N, C-alpha and C positions, 0 to 999 in steps of 0.2 A: 630201573628204579621206578617205583610206583609214585605217582603224584596225584594231588587233588587240589581243588581250587575253591575259593570262597564264592558262594552264590547266595541268593536271597535267603534260602532256608538254612544256611550254615555252610559247612564244607562238604563237598562231594568228590568221590573218587572219579578220576578221568577214565580209568580203565577198570571197570568193575570186577573183572575176573582175575586181577593180579593177586598173587600170593604175597602176603606181607612178611617181611623178615623182621626179626626183633629190632635191628637198628632203625628200620623204617617206622615201625610202630612207636618207638621211642621219639623219633623226630616229629611224628604227627601228634603225639601226646604233648610235647613241648609247645608245638604250634597252637594246639587247641587250648592249652593252659594259658598261653599269652592272649589268645582271643577271648577266653573267658574273663580274664582280668580286664581287658579293654571293654568288653560288654558290660562288666560291672561298673566301670567308670561312666560309661554312657548312660546306664540306668540311673546312677546317682545324679548325674547332670539332668536327666529328664525329670526326675522327682523335684529337683530344685526349680527347674523351669515351670513345672506344673504348679508348684506352690506360688511362685511369682505371678503367674497368670491368674491364679485363684485370688490372690490379694488384689490384683488390678480389677478383677471382676467385682469383688466385694466392695472395693472403694467406689467403683462406678455405680454400684447398686444402692449405696447408702442414701443418696438424695431421693431416689425413687421410693424408698421404703416409707417416707413421710407423705407421699402423695395420697390424697383422699381415695383415689381409685385403686390403690395397692390392695390386692386380695389378701385376705386373712386365711391362714392355713388352719384347718380344723374340720370337725365333723358336724358342726352346728349349722343352723340356718344362715345362709349368706356366706359361709366359709367354703374354701376350695381345697383341693388336694395340693400337695407339695409340687406335683408335676405341673398343675395348672398355674401355680404361682411362678414356677421356673419359666414357663412359656410366656407369662406376662412380662417378666424381666428380660427375657430373650428378645422380645419385640422392641423394647425400649433401649436396650444397650447391646446390640448384636455383636459389635466388634470385640469388646472384652469377653463377652459370653463365649463366642466361638473360638477365640484365642485360648481360653481356658479349656474348652472341650477338646480342641486340637492337641493341647499339651497333655491332657489325660490320655488320649489315643497314642501319642508318641511315647509316653511312659509305659503304657501297656505293651506296645510293640517292642520297646527296649527290653522289658522284662521277659517277653516271650522269646526273644532272640537269645537272651542270656540263658534261659531255661533250655533252649534247643542246643546250644553249645555245650551246656552241662551234660545233657543226655549223650551228646557225641563223645564227650570225654569218657563217660561210662562205657560206651560201646567200644571205644578204642582201647580202654583198659582190658576189656574182655578179649579183643583181637590180639593185644600184646601178650596176654597169657597163652592164647592159642598158638601164636607165632613162637613163643619161647618153648612151649611144649613140643611143637612140630620140629623145630630146628635144634632141639637139645638145649644144653646149658648155654647161658649167655652172660657176658660180663664177669667171667671168672667164677660165677656161682656154681654150685655143685648139687648133685642129687644124692 
């Protein structure tokens, strides 16, 4: 029986040359479907955490916005870019700033993993079709 395991980039076959049977592809499709659901929940949680960290950052930023040295964003004389303003706040409140930026990265990683598993589902569907064609009818279906 062909097996595969979960690794950083999704699931990988342990024996790449194995020929998959329809029952094996069905099993892998169910496993990938469950992983896709789990990845979706992790993505949703990562979005919630990101929003919480952004709120923390915004709350920490408010008192500094009233500071006379707080840069004004714009294109006029004495105004700065949004990136320069962000750097100004980063220097004053680094912990909430980097907690928010880390949460953004975690959400992006969760989304990338969910996308990767989704692609693996599509590939496995294709392999399932190939296995079914190769081994003939399956599950009582007919041609």
